C-alpha positions in Angstrom: -137.2 -25.0 -185.1 -136.3 -26.8 -182.1 -138.5 -27.8 -178.8 -136.7 -25.0 -176.8 -137.2 -22.8 -179.3 -140.8 -23.4 -179.7 -141.3 -23.2 -176.0 -140.0 -19.7 -175.8 -142.0 -18.6 -178.3 -144.9 -20.3 -176.6 -144.2 -18.3 -173.2 -143.6 -15.5 -175.2 -146.9 -15.4 -176.8 -148.6 -15.9 -173.4 -146.7 -14.6 -171.0 -144.7 -11.7 -172.5 -140.9 -11.3 -172.1 -139.5 -12.8 -169.3 -137.5 -10.3 -166.6 -135.1 -12.8 -165.0 -134.0 -16.5 -165.3 -131.9 -18.3 -162.8 -130.2 -21.7 -163.6 -130.5 -24.6 -161.0 -128.3 -27.8 -161.5 -128.6 -30.9 -159.5 -125.8 -33.5 -160.3 -126.2 -33.8 -164.4 -129.5 -32.3 -164.6 -129.9 -28.5 -165.5 -133.1 -26.2 -165.3 -133.7 -22.6 -165.9 -136.5 -20.9 -164.3 -137.6 -17.9 -166.1 -139.6 -15.2 -164.6 -142.4 -13.2 -166.2 -144.1 -10.0 -164.6 -147.5 -8.6 -165.8 -149.2 -11.7 -166.4 -151.5 -11.7 -163.1 -151.7 -8.8 -160.9 -149.2 -8.6 -158.1 -147.7 -12.0 -159.3 -144.6 -13.1 -160.6 -144.9 -16.1 -163.0 -142.3 -18.4 -162.7 -141.8 -21.1 -165.9 -139.4 -24.3 -166.3 -137.3 -24.4 -169.2 -135.2 -27.3 -169.5 -137.7 -29.8 -168.1 -138.8 -30.9 -170.9 -135.4 -32.5 -172.0 -136.0 -35.2 -169.4 -139.2 -36.9 -170.4 -137.4 -40.3 -169.6 -137.5 -39.5 -166.4 -140.9 -38.2 -165.8 -142.8 -40.1 -168.3 -143.9 -37.0 -170.3 -142.4 -34.2 -172.3 -143.6 -31.0 -170.0 -142.7 -27.5 -168.4 -144.3 -25.9 -165.5 -145.4 -22.4 -164.4 -145.8 -21.3 -161.1 -147.5 -17.8 -159.8 -146.7 -16.4 -156.8 -147.5 -13.0 -155.0 -144.7 -13.1 -152.2 -141.6 -14.5 -151.4 -140.3 -14.8 -155.1 -136.6 -16.2 -154.2 -137.9 -18.7 -152.2 -140.4 -19.7 -154.2 -138.4 -20.2 -157.4 -135.8 -22.4 -155.3 -138.6 -24.6 -154.1 -140.1 -25.1 -157.6 -136.5 -25.8 -159.1 -135.6 -28.4 -156.3 -139.2 -30.0 -156.2 -138.7 -30.7 -160.2 -135.4 -32.3 -159.1 -137.1 -34.4 -156.8 -139.7 -35.4 -159.6 -136.7 -36.0 -161.7 -134.7 -38.2 -159.6 -137.4 -40.1 -158.1 -138.9 -41.1 -161.8 -142.3 -39.9 -161.0 -145.1 -39.9 -163.4 -145.4 -36.1 -163.3 -148.7 -34.5 -163.8 -152.2 -33.5 -162.6 -152.3 -34.7 -159.2 -148.7 -34.5 -158.3 -147.8 -33.4 -154.6 -144.4 -32.6 -153.7 -143.9 -31.9 -150.0 -140.7 -30.7 -148.0 -140.8 -26.6 -148.5 -139.1 -26.3 -145.3 -136.2 -28.7 -146.5 -135.4 -26.3 -148.9 -136.0 -23.2 -147.4 -135.6 -23.3 -143.7 -138.9 -21.5 -141.8 -140.9 -21.5 -145.0 -144.1 -23.1 -144.0 -144.0 -21.3 -140.7 -143.8 -17.8 -142.8 -147.0 -18.7 -145.0 -148.8 -21.9 -144.0 -147.5 -23.8 -147.0 -145.8 -27.0 -147.0 -146.0 -28.7 -150.6 -146.5 -28.0 -154.3 -149.3 -29.4 -155.8 -149.2 -29.7 -159.7 -152.0 -29.5 -161.9 -153.3 -28.7 -165.4 -152.6 -25.1 -166.3 -156.3 -24.1 -165.4 -155.6 -20.5 -164.7 -154.2 -19.8 -167.9 -156.0 -20.0 -171.4 -156.9 -23.1 -173.0 -154.1 -23.4 -175.5 -151.7 -22.4 -173.3 -151.4 -25.9 -171.3 -149.7 -27.5 -174.9 -146.7 -26.5 -177.0 -147.1 -27.7 -180.3 -148.4 -31.0 -179.6 -145.2 -32.3 -178.2 -144.8 -30.7 -174.6 -147.9 -30.1 -171.9 -147.5 -27.2 -169.7 -148.6 -27.9 -166.3 -149.1 -25.3 -163.0 -148.4 -25.6 -159.4 -149.3 -23.9 -156.5 -148.7 -24.1 -152.5 -151.0 -26.0 -150.6 -150.8 -26.3 -146.6 -150.5 -29.2 -144.7 -154.0 -29.9 -144.4 -155.1 -29.3 -147.7 -151.8 -31.9 -148.7 -153.9 -34.4 -146.6 -157.2 -33.7 -147.9 -155.5 -34.5 -151.4 -153.9 -37.6 -150.3 -157.5 -39.1 -148.4 -159.7 -37.9 -151.5 -157.7 -37.3 -154.7 -157.2 -34.5 -157.1 -160.6 -34.3 -158.3 -162.2 -33.9 -154.7 -159.0 -31.5 -154.0 -159.5 -29.1 -157.1 -163.3 -29.2 -156.8 -163.2 -28.0 -153.4 -160.7 -25.1 -154.2 -163.1 -24.2 -156.8 -165.9 -23.8 -154.5 -163.9 -21.8 -152.0 -163.0 -19.4 -154.5 -159.5 -18.9 -153.3 -156.5 -17.4 -154.8 -154.3 -20.1 -155.6 -151.8 -17.4 -156.1 -151.7 -16.0 -152.9 -148.9 -17.5 -151.1 -150.3 -16.1 -147.9 -154.1 -17.2 -148.3 -155.9 -19.3 -145.5 -156.2 -22.7 -145.9 -159.6 -23.9 -147.2 -159.2 -26.6 -144.6 
Protein backbone atom coordinates (compact mmCIF):
# COMPACT_ATOMS: atom_id res chain seq x y z
CA UNK A 1 0.00 0.00 0.00
CA UNK A 2 1.40 3.42 -0.96
CA UNK A 3 1.75 6.26 1.55
CA UNK A 4 -1.04 8.13 -0.24
CA UNK A 5 -3.40 5.18 0.21
CA UNK A 6 -2.41 4.96 3.88
CA UNK A 7 -3.13 8.67 4.38
CA UNK A 8 -6.55 8.40 2.73
CA UNK A 9 -7.39 5.34 4.85
CA UNK A 10 -6.21 7.23 7.94
CA UNK A 11 -8.40 10.22 7.13
CA UNK A 12 -11.38 7.97 6.46
CA UNK A 13 -10.89 6.14 9.77
CA UNK A 14 -10.76 9.33 11.84
CA UNK A 15 -12.68 11.88 9.76
CA UNK A 16 -15.10 9.82 7.68
CA UNK A 17 -15.65 10.24 3.96
CA UNK A 18 -14.58 13.51 2.41
CA UNK A 19 -17.34 15.62 0.92
CA UNK A 20 -15.23 17.68 -1.44
CA UNK A 21 -11.76 18.12 -2.85
CA UNK A 22 -9.99 21.06 -4.45
CA UNK A 23 -6.67 20.93 -6.26
CA UNK A 24 -4.12 23.71 -5.88
CA UNK A 25 -0.95 24.12 -7.93
CA UNK A 26 2.06 26.37 -7.47
CA UNK A 27 4.59 25.87 -10.23
CA UNK A 28 5.68 22.25 -10.04
CA UNK A 29 4.03 21.67 -6.64
CA UNK A 30 0.60 20.09 -6.44
CA UNK A 31 -1.65 19.80 -3.40
CA UNK A 32 -5.21 18.73 -2.74
CA UNK A 33 -7.40 19.99 0.08
CA UNK A 34 -10.03 17.47 1.17
CA UNK A 35 -13.11 18.67 3.07
CA UNK A 36 -14.77 16.62 5.81
CA UNK A 37 -18.04 17.48 7.53
CA UNK A 38 -19.53 16.08 10.74
CA UNK A 39 -16.18 15.76 12.51
CA UNK A 40 -16.79 18.70 14.87
CA UNK A 41 -20.10 20.50 15.35
CA UNK A 42 -20.66 23.30 12.83
CA UNK A 43 -17.19 22.90 11.28
CA UNK A 44 -15.56 21.71 8.12
CA UNK A 45 -12.22 19.99 8.55
CA UNK A 46 -9.82 20.59 5.70
CA UNK A 47 -6.99 18.10 5.27
CA UNK A 48 -4.04 18.42 2.95
CA UNK A 49 -3.26 15.53 0.65
CA UNK A 50 0.07 15.66 -1.11
CA UNK A 51 2.16 17.71 1.31
CA UNK A 52 3.90 14.49 2.34
CA UNK A 53 5.29 14.27 -1.21
CA UNK A 54 7.74 17.10 -0.41
CA UNK A 55 9.68 16.02 2.73
CA UNK A 56 12.92 17.44 1.36
CA UNK A 57 11.40 20.94 1.19
CA UNK A 58 10.00 21.09 4.75
CA UNK A 59 12.33 18.67 6.53
CA UNK A 60 9.70 16.07 7.37
CA UNK A 61 6.90 14.01 5.89
CA UNK A 62 3.59 15.46 7.07
CA UNK A 63 0.04 16.52 6.29
CA UNK A 64 -2.07 19.26 7.92
CA UNK A 65 -5.68 19.60 9.05
CA UNK A 66 -7.60 22.81 9.67
CA UNK A 67 -11.09 22.96 11.22
CA UNK A 68 -13.14 26.11 10.70
CA UNK A 69 -16.73 27.15 11.23
CA UNK A 70 -17.02 29.91 8.61
CA UNK A 71 -15.54 31.26 5.35
CA UNK A 72 -14.75 27.78 4.06
CA UNK A 73 -13.55 28.67 0.56
CA UNK A 74 -11.37 31.49 1.84
CA UNK A 75 -9.87 29.32 4.59
CA UNK A 76 -9.05 26.50 2.17
CA UNK A 77 -7.31 28.96 -0.16
CA UNK A 78 -5.32 30.48 2.72
CA UNK A 79 -4.33 27.00 3.93
CA UNK A 80 -3.13 25.91 0.49
CA UNK A 81 -1.20 29.12 -0.11
CA UNK A 82 0.36 28.95 3.36
CA UNK A 83 1.55 25.43 2.64
CA UNK A 84 3.03 26.55 -0.69
CA UNK A 85 4.80 29.36 1.17
CA UNK A 86 6.26 26.86 3.64
CA UNK A 87 7.41 24.65 0.77
CA UNK A 88 8.99 27.47 -1.20
CA UNK A 89 10.69 28.85 1.93
CA UNK A 90 12.12 25.49 2.98
CA UNK A 91 10.65 25.86 6.47
CA UNK A 92 11.18 23.29 9.18
CA UNK A 93 7.49 22.55 9.38
CA UNK A 94 5.86 21.39 12.61
CA UNK A 95 4.78 22.66 16.00
CA UNK A 96 5.20 26.39 16.41
CA UNK A 97 5.09 27.47 12.78
CA UNK A 98 3.28 30.74 12.14
CA UNK A 99 2.49 31.92 8.63
CA UNK A 100 1.01 35.39 8.31
CA UNK A 101 -0.37 37.31 5.38
CA UNK A 102 -3.94 36.02 5.23
CA UNK A 103 -5.00 39.32 3.62
CA UNK A 104 -2.38 38.86 0.90
CA UNK A 105 -4.27 35.73 -0.15
CA UNK A 106 -7.87 36.81 0.51
CA UNK A 107 -8.33 40.56 0.57
CA UNK A 108 -10.38 41.73 3.55
CA UNK A 109 -10.14 38.39 5.37
CA UNK A 110 -8.51 39.84 8.50
CA UNK A 111 -10.94 42.71 8.67
CA UNK A 112 -13.92 40.39 8.45
CA UNK A 113 -12.85 37.92 11.16
CA UNK A 114 -9.95 39.50 13.04
CA UNK A 115 -7.45 36.76 12.11
CA UNK A 116 -4.21 37.49 10.27
CA UNK A 117 -2.19 34.28 10.36
CA UNK A 118 -2.26 30.50 10.54
CA UNK A 119 -0.57 28.82 13.48
CA UNK A 120 0.46 25.17 13.22
CA UNK A 121 0.97 22.71 16.04
CA UNK A 122 0.43 19.12 17.10
CA UNK A 123 -3.05 17.75 16.31
CA UNK A 124 -4.14 18.31 19.91
CA UNK A 125 -7.87 18.53 19.26
CA UNK A 126 -7.95 15.12 17.60
CA UNK A 127 -7.55 11.61 19.09
CA UNK A 128 -3.94 10.70 19.99
CA UNK A 129 -3.66 8.10 17.23
CA UNK A 130 -4.61 10.71 14.63
CA UNK A 131 -1.27 12.54 14.78
CA UNK A 132 0.70 9.90 12.85
CA UNK A 133 0.08 7.78 9.78
CA UNK A 134 1.88 4.46 10.06
CA UNK A 135 4.89 6.09 11.81
CA UNK A 136 5.95 7.55 8.45
CA UNK A 137 3.83 10.70 8.22
CA UNK A 138 3.01 13.23 10.95
CA UNK A 139 -0.35 15.03 10.96
CA UNK A 140 -0.36 18.60 12.31
CA UNK A 141 -3.25 20.96 12.80
CA UNK A 142 -3.55 24.62 12.03
CA UNK A 143 -5.82 27.36 13.29
CA UNK A 144 -6.24 31.05 12.67
CA UNK A 145 -4.86 33.63 15.10
CA UNK A 146 -5.17 37.37 15.57
CA UNK A 147 -2.27 39.77 15.14
CA UNK A 148 -1.98 40.21 18.93
CA UNK A 149 -1.90 36.42 19.41
CA UNK A 150 0.74 36.13 16.68
CA UNK A 151 2.83 38.80 18.39
CA UNK A 152 2.51 36.98 21.74
CA UNK A 153 3.72 33.79 20.06
CA UNK A 154 6.70 35.62 18.50
CA UNK A 155 7.67 37.07 21.89
CA UNK A 156 7.05 34.07 24.15
CA UNK A 157 7.23 30.94 21.98
CA UNK A 158 4.87 28.09 21.21
CA UNK A 159 4.62 26.54 24.68
CA UNK A 160 3.62 29.81 26.37
CA UNK A 161 1.23 30.62 23.53
CA UNK A 162 -0.47 27.24 23.65
CA UNK A 163 -0.70 27.44 27.48
CA UNK A 164 -2.40 30.83 27.11
CA UNK A 165 -4.92 29.42 24.66
CA UNK A 166 -5.63 26.39 26.83
CA UNK A 167 -6.13 28.49 29.97
CA UNK A 168 -8.50 30.83 28.11
CA UNK A 169 -10.72 27.93 27.06
CA UNK A 170 -11.33 29.40 23.60
CA UNK A 171 -12.54 27.39 20.65
CA UNK A 172 -9.68 27.67 18.12
CA UNK A 173 -12.01 26.36 15.40
CA UNK A 174 -14.24 29.43 15.75
CA UNK A 175 -13.06 31.82 13.08
CA UNK A 176 -14.95 34.77 14.55
CA UNK A 177 -13.85 34.21 18.14
CA UNK A 178 -12.42 37.11 20.09
CA UNK A 179 -8.68 37.27 20.50
CA UNK A 180 -7.38 36.05 23.86
CA UNK A 181 -5.33 39.26 24.05
